[in-house]
N, C-alpha and C positions, 0 to 999 in steps of 0.2 A: 798356626803352630810354626815356630821357627825351625828351619831345617839345618842340616849340617852337611859339610862337604863329604863326598864319597870316600876320600882318603882318611876320614876320621871314623869310618864304620868298621867295626870288628868283623861283621859279616862279610864285607867286601874283602878284607885282608885274609880271612880264613879261606874264602873261595879262591882267591888268587894263589895262595900257598898250596891249596889242594890241586889246582891246575898245574902249577910248576912241578910238584912232586909226581903227579900222574904222568906228565910228559917226560920227565927225567926217567921215570921207571920204565916207560914204554920204549925209550931209546937206550936202555941198558945201563944207565948210570947208577948201578947198585953193585955192592961187593960180590953178590952171588945170585943165582936164579931163584933159590929158595926164598931169599929176602924179597925179591921182586914179587913173587906170588903172595907172600904175606902182606906186603904193602898194599897191593891191589885189593886183596880181600878186606883189609881193615878200612881202606878208603871207601869202598863200596858200602860197607856196613855203617861206618861212623859219620860220614859226611852229611847225609840227610838228617841224622839225629842232632848233630851239632848245629846245623843250619836252623832246625826247628827251635832249638833252645835259644840261639842268638836272636832269632826273629821274635820269640816270645818276650824277651827283655828289651827289645827295641822300642824306644819312646818317640824318636824324632824321624821324620822322613829325610832322605838324602837328596842332594842335588848333584848333578854331574858337572856343573860349571861352578867353580869356587867363588 
């Protein structure tokens, strides 16, 4: 089966974005603390669900070297 580069993977980009949002939230890059708590709660809840959905629709393996 032909593989694709990791940067063409929706799962990769979703996880990268989740990490960026999480780190930014932990370091206080939000308008207020209430938003920080909400973002953290949503990330903990939605991230595994979205990952499972993306993995279900994945047809090709990825390679780290393009």
